[in-house]
Structure formats: C-alpha cells, structure tokens
C-alpha positions as CSV (number, residue, x, y, z in Angstrom):
1,M,1.3,28.0,-17.2
2,D,0.1,26.3,-14.1
3,Y,2.2,25.3,-11.1
4,K,2.1,21.5,-12.2
5,T,4.1,22.4,-15.3
6,H,6.7,24.1,-13.2
7,I,6.9,21.2,-10.7
8,K,7.1,18.7,-13.5
9,R,10.3,20.3,-14.5
10,A,11.7,19.7,-11.0
11,I,10.6,16.1,-11.1
12,D,12.4,15.6,-14.4
13,Y,15.5,17.2,-13.1
14,I,15.4,14.9,-10.0
15,E,15.0,11.8,-12.2
16,E,18.0,12.8,-14.3
17,N,20.1,13.3,-11.2
18,L,19.1,10.6,-8.8
19,K,22.6,9.2,-8.6
20,D,24.0,12.7,-8.0
21,E,23.8,15.4,-5.4
22,I,20.5,17.3,-5.7
23,T,19.9,20.5,-4.0
24,I,16.8,22.4,-3.2
25,A,18.3,25.5,-5.0
26,D,18.8,23.6,-8.2
27,C,15.3,22.1,-8.1
28,A,13.9,25.6,-7.4
29,R,15.9,27.2,-10.2
30,V,14.7,24.7,-13.0
31,S,11.0,25.2,-11.8
32,G,11.3,28.9,-11.8
33,Y,10.6,29.5,-8.1
34,S,12.5,30.8,-5.2
35,D,13.6,28.2,-2.7
36,Y,10.7,29.1,-0.3
37,H,8.0,29.0,-2.8
38,F,9.4,25.9,-4.5
39,I,9.1,23.9,-1.2
40,R,5.6,25.1,-0.5
41,V,4.3,24.5,-4.1
42,F,6.0,21.1,-4.4
43,R,4.4,19.8,-1.3
44,E,1.1,21.2,-2.5
45,A,1.4,19.4,-5.8
46,T,2.9,16.1,-4.6
47,G,2.0,15.6,-1.0
48,F,5.8,15.3,-0.2
49,T,8.5,17.7,0.7
50,P,11.2,17.7,-2.0
51,A,13.6,15.8,0.5
52,E,11.0,13.2,1.2
53,Y,10.3,12.6,-2.5
54,I,14.0,12.4,-3.4
55,R,14.6,9.9,-0.6
56,K,11.6,7.7,-1.6
57,R,12.5,7.7,-5.3
58,R,16.1,6.7,-4.5
59,L,14.9,3.9,-2.1
60,T,12.5,2.7,-4.9
61,E,15.3,2.5,-7.4
62,I,17.6,0.7,-5.0
63,I,14.9,-1.9,-4.4
64,K,14.4,-2.5,-8.1
65,N,18.1,-3.0,-8.6
66,M,18.7,-5.5,-5.7
67,R,20.3,-8.4,-7.4
68,D,21.6,-11.7,-6.1
69,G,25.4,-11.5,-5.7
70,V,25.5,-7.7,-5.6
71,P,26.0,-6.1,-2.2
72,V,23.0,-3.9,-1.3
73,S,25.5,-1.4,0.1
74,E,27.0,-1.0,-3.3
75,I,23.7,-0.2,-5.0
76,A,22.8,2.1,-2.1
77,F,26.1,3.9,-2.6
78,E,25.3,4.6,-6.2
79,Y,22.2,6.5,-5.0
80,G,23.9,8.7,-2.5
81,F,23.8,6.6,0.7
82,N,27.4,7.0,2.0
83,S,27.2,4.2,4.4
84,R,25.3,0.9,4.9
85,E,24.1,2.2,8.3
86,N,22.5,5.3,6.7
87,F,20.8,3.2,4.1
88,T,19.5,0.6,6.6
89,R,18.2,3.5,8.8
90,A,16.4,5.2,5.8
91,F,14.9,1.8,4.7
92,A,13.7,0.8,8.1
93,S,12.2,4.2,8.6
94,E,10.3,4.0,5.3
95,Y,9.2,0.3,5.3
96,H,9.4,-0.7,9.0
97,I,11.5,-3.8,8.2
98,L,15.1,-4.3,7.6
99,P,16.7,-4.6,4.0
100,S,17.8,-8.1,5.0
101,E,14.2,-9.0,5.8
102,Y,13.0,-7.7,2.4
103,K,15.7,-9.4,0.5
104,A,14.9,-12.7,2.1
105,S,11.1,-12.5,1.6
106,Q,10.8,-10.3,-1.5
107,N,7.4,-9.1,-0.2
108,S,5.6,-6.4,-2.1
109,L,6.4,-2.8,-0.9
110,K,4.7,0.6,-1.6
111,L,7.2,2.1,-3.9
112,C,7.4,5.6,-5.2
113,E,7.4,5.9,-9.0
114,P,8.1,9.3,-10.7
115,I,5.0,11.4,-10.1
116,T,2.9,12.4,-13.2
117,F,0.0,14.7,-13.2
118,D,-1.7,12.9,-16.2
119,T,-3.8,10.3,-14.5
120,P,-5.1,7.6,-16.7
121,P,-8.7,6.3,-16.3
122,F,-9.3,3.6,-13.7
123,E,-12.3,1.4,-13.1
124,V,-12.9,-1.9,-11.4
125,K,-16.3,-3.6,-11.6
126,P,-17.4,-5.5,-8.5
127,E,-19.0,-9.0,-8.3
128,F,-21.8,-9.3,-5.7
129,V,-21.7,-12.3,-3.4
130,G,-23.3,-13.6,-0.3
131,L,-20.9,-15.0,2.2
132,E,-21.4,-17.4,5.1
133,P,-19.8,-16.5,8.4
134,F,-16.3,-17.6,9.1
135,D,-13.6,-16.9,11.8
136,L,-10.1,-15.5,11.3
137,V,-7.0,-15.8,13.6
138,V,-5.2,-12.4,13.3
139,Y,-2.6,-10.1,14.6
140,K,-3.7,-6.6,15.5
141,S,-1.7,-3.9,13.8
142,D,0.7,-1.8,15.9
143,E,1.2,0.6,13.0
144,D,-0.7,3.7,12.0
145,Y,-0.3,2.7,8.3
146,P,-1.7,-0.7,7.3
147,T,1.0,-1.0,4.6
148,N,3.8,-1.0,7.1
149,F,2.1,-3.7,9.1
150,W,1.9,-5.9,5.9
151,N,5.6,-5.3,5.5
152,K,6.2,-6.7,9.0
153,Y,3.8,-9.6,8.4
154,N,5.3,-10.6,5.1
155,G,8.8,-9.7,5.8
156,R,8.9,-11.6,9.0
157,K,6.9,-14.5,7.6
158,W,4.2,-14.4,10.2
159,S,1.8,-16.2,7.9
160,R,4.0,-19.4,7.9
161,K,4.3,-19.0,11.7
162,L,0.5,-19.0,12.1
163,T,-0.1,-21.9,9.7
164,G,2.8,-24.1,10.8
165,G,4.4,-23.7,7.4
166,K,1.4,-24.1,5.2
167,V,0.9,-21.6,2.3
168,C,-2.6,-20.2,2.3
169,E,-4.6,-17.0,1.7
170,D,-3.9,-14.1,4.1
171,Y,-6.6,-11.7,5.2
172,G,-6.2,-7.9,6.0
173,V,-9.2,-6.7,7.9
174,S,-10.2,-3.2,8.7
175,V,-13.0,-1.8,10.9
176,W,-13.9,1.7,12.2
177,N,-13.3,2.0,15.9
178,A,-15.7,4.7,16.8
179,A,-14.8,4.7,20.5
180,E,-11.2,5.7,19.7
181,N,-12.1,7.5,16.3
182,R,-9.6,5.4,14.4
183,L,-9.3,2.5,11.9
184,D,-8.5,-0.8,13.5
185,Y,-6.5,-3.2,11.2
186,Y,-5.6,-6.9,11.5
187,I,-3.8,-9.4,9.4
188,G,-4.1,-13.2,9.6
189,V,-5.6,-16.4,8.2
190,R,-8.7,-18.4,8.4
191,K,-9.1,-20.3,11.8
192,R,-9.1,-23.6,9.9
193,D,-5.7,-22.8,8.7
194,A,-4.1,-21.6,12.0
195,L,-2.4,-24.8,12.9
196,G,0.9,-23.2,14.1
197,D,1.9,-20.7,16.7
198,T,-1.1,-18.5,17.5
199,G,0.5,-16.6,20.3
200,N,-0.5,-12.9,20.5
201,T,-3.4,-13.3,18.1
202,T,-7.1,-12.7,18.4
203,V,-10.1,-14.2,16.7
204,L,-12.4,-12.2,14.5
205,S,-15.8,-13.5,13.5
206,V,-16.8,-12.2,10.1
207,P,-20.7,-12.3,9.7
208,C,-22.6,-13.4,6.8
209,G,-24.1,-10.9,4.4
210,L,-23.9,-9.2,1.0
211,Y,-20.4,-8.2,-0.2
212,A,-19.1,-6.3,-3.2
213,V,-15.9,-8.0,-4.3
214,F,-13.3,-6.0,-6.3
215,T,-10.4,-7.7,-7.9
216,T,-7.4,-5.4,-8.4
217,P,-6.1,-5.3,-11.9
218,P,-3.1,-7.5,-12.6
219,S,0.2,-5.6,-11.7
220,S,3.9,-6.2,-11.2
221,H,5.8,-7.0,-8.0
222,F,6.8,-3.4,-7.9
223,D,3.5,-1.9,-8.7
224,F,1.2,-4.2,-6.6
225,V,0.8,-2.1,-3.5
226,N,0.2,1.1,-5.5
227,T,-2.5,-0.7,-7.6
228,I,-4.2,-1.8,-4.3
229,H,-4.3,1.7,-3.1
230,R,-5.7,3.0,-6.5
231,T,-8.4,0.3,-6.2
232,W,-9.4,1.4,-2.7
233,D,-9.4,5.1,-3.8
234,Y,-11.8,4.2,-6.7
235,I,-14.1,2.2,-4.4
236,N,-14.3,5.0,-1.9
237,N,-14.4,8.0,-4.1
238,E,-16.1,6.9,-7.3
239,W,-17.9,3.6,-7.2
240,L,-19.5,3.7,-3.8
241,P,-21.0,7.2,-3.9
242,G,-23.0,6.4,-7.1
243,S,-23.7,2.7,-6.4
244,G,-27.0,3.0,-4.5
245,Y,-25.3,1.1,-1.7
246,E,-23.6,2.1,1.6
247,R,-21.3,0.3,4.1
248,T,-22.7,-1.7,6.9
249,G,-19.9,-0.7,9.2
250,G,-18.7,-4.3,9.5
251,Y,-15.4,-5.8,8.6
252,E,-14.0,-5.0,5.3
253,F,-11.1,-7.1,4.1
254,E,-8.6,-7.9,1.4
255,T,-7.2,-11.3,0.6
256,Y,-4.3,-12.7,-1.4
257,I,-1.5,-15.2,-1.2
258,E,2.0,-13.3,-1.2
259,S,4.0,-16.2,-2.4
260,S,1.7,-16.8,-5.4
261,H,3.3,-13.9,-7.3
262,T,0.0,-13.2,-9.2
263,F,0.1,-9.6,-7.8
264,S,-3.7,-9.3,-7.6
265,E,-6.0,-9.3,-4.5
266,K,-9.6,-9.4,-3.8
267,I,-11.3,-6.6,-1.7
268,Y,-14.6,-7.4,0.2
269,I,-17.0,-4.6,1.2
270,P,-20.1,-5.5,3.2
271,L,-23.0,-3.5,1.8
272,K,-26.7,-2.6,2.4
273,R,-29.0,-0.7,0.1
274,K,-29.4,2.9,0.6
275,S,-32.9,4.0,1.8
276,I,-33.3,6.5,-0.9
277,P,-35.7,6.7,-4.0
278,G,-34.1,5.0,-7.1
279,A,-31.8,2.7,-5.1
280,P,-31.3,-0.7,-6.8
281,R,-34.0,-3.2,-5.5
282,G,-31.7,-6.1,-5.5
283,V,-28.7,-7.8,-7.1
284,E,-29.3,-10.2,-10.1
C-alpha cells in the first residue's frame, strides 16, 4: 500500500470533519502514521502542511457558501473561525484582499478543492495566429504570486478605474527578468481602452509575431483559476516540449473579461521554430 492511500484516508477524514475540531493526532491515526511522519508524508504528497490544507479547504467552503442576506461571520463560525477578525485575517492572508472586497466583486479566486491523486487526462489544442503590434497600459505586480495580484486588480475594480467605467478585455502579461532572475507580471488593458485614471501605470509594447493561442476549457466560477493553472501546466510540461517550437522570450499574456462570467480565457505564447532536424517547417 503506497503513501497516497494512507494520505487519502486523512483527506477523507478532514472532509468529514471540516466543521469540527481536527487534530494532527486524529489525522495521523486514521492514516496509520505517527504524528511526525504524518506531517512529513502529507506535505510530500500534497505540497501543504496539514494545517495549511485544512485552512485552505475551510476558506474554500466558506466562499462557496457566501449568500446574500447571510452574515459572512455566521458561515465562518460554522467552519471553526471563532471571530470575524480571525476569519478576515485568514482570508486576507490567503487571497490578499478583504472578504468585503470579494463579496462586492465576486471575482474568481484560486480555491482548494479536496485533493485527489487520480488525475484525469487534460489536453488543449492551440490555434496559431500572427499578431500585429499593440500597446497595453498596465499596473506592475507587487505580489510574488500573480494570482494574488489578479485578486487585487479584480477585487478593487482597477479595470474600471483604468477605462473610466468601460467593460473591456483585461490582459495579464508575464516576461522573464534575467537581470533580477524573476518573473515580472503586469495587468491592464489595451491603450485604446485606457480612458480613465492611468496613474501608477506603465506602457508595454507587444511586438508582432507568431503566437500559439490556448483557450482554457469552460469551467465554473469556483474552478476557473484552477483550470487556468492546469492549462499553463499542460503548455509548459506537455505541449511545448514536443511541439517543435520554443519560446521567443517575449511577452506572454492571458486575456479575459472578468464580468462576462464565461470563465474561460485565452493564453498567448510567442513562438519560434526550434533549430533541430524534424521541426515543423511552418504552420498551415
């Protein structure tokens, strides 16, 4: 019996007791490990400590159960947060916006669903397009994790601020900063749509060229961000290595309209053909 079978028992136990007190000792007991080995193996299997996972799962269920007319503190109390302040602190630490900002905007968050070790097949076929150059007016991320910057951008309605109230497509742009050995990330709109307050923004010029465009599979409000991450993982780890193409090193970007509630986005990767035998000669 491998360690995932043991950890699955603990995950099932956590799900059954999300609204009750959960101790490390109880989780270790149902999984068949000592407390010390359970914590080590759980993190190896899931990427989280047991306490992190339990907190993320409880926050996810609270978010799913937020309803008009029901105080958030009441729902949070059901899931073990003994005060509004404790819940607000945990929410802000996880998502970098306040619960009130989320409730007002209903933006998509990266939620934590119950972990399963049976991963279904995933595939997204790209469309190849040639783009003309265009300019973006963007905010530079002050977060290490792009998802948290999206939370700020959407939760605080910075898109409407940039456009003067107009609803339009938002762009999340990433580029590798070799000098600082880090990924730089930006969010904003096309320059033609930036008719509002553009303070604290910068202009990015996206060059023309060949791009592979991946459309994320349709998903729900609650699964949207996770689907985006799965699509990026597929591009980086499965599609690109065997494609015959490589990155140009230029701007990569994702686009969607948060208020459209379609819960699908397009991911653009600038490409060039690899200089190896057998690489595709062109794109039909």
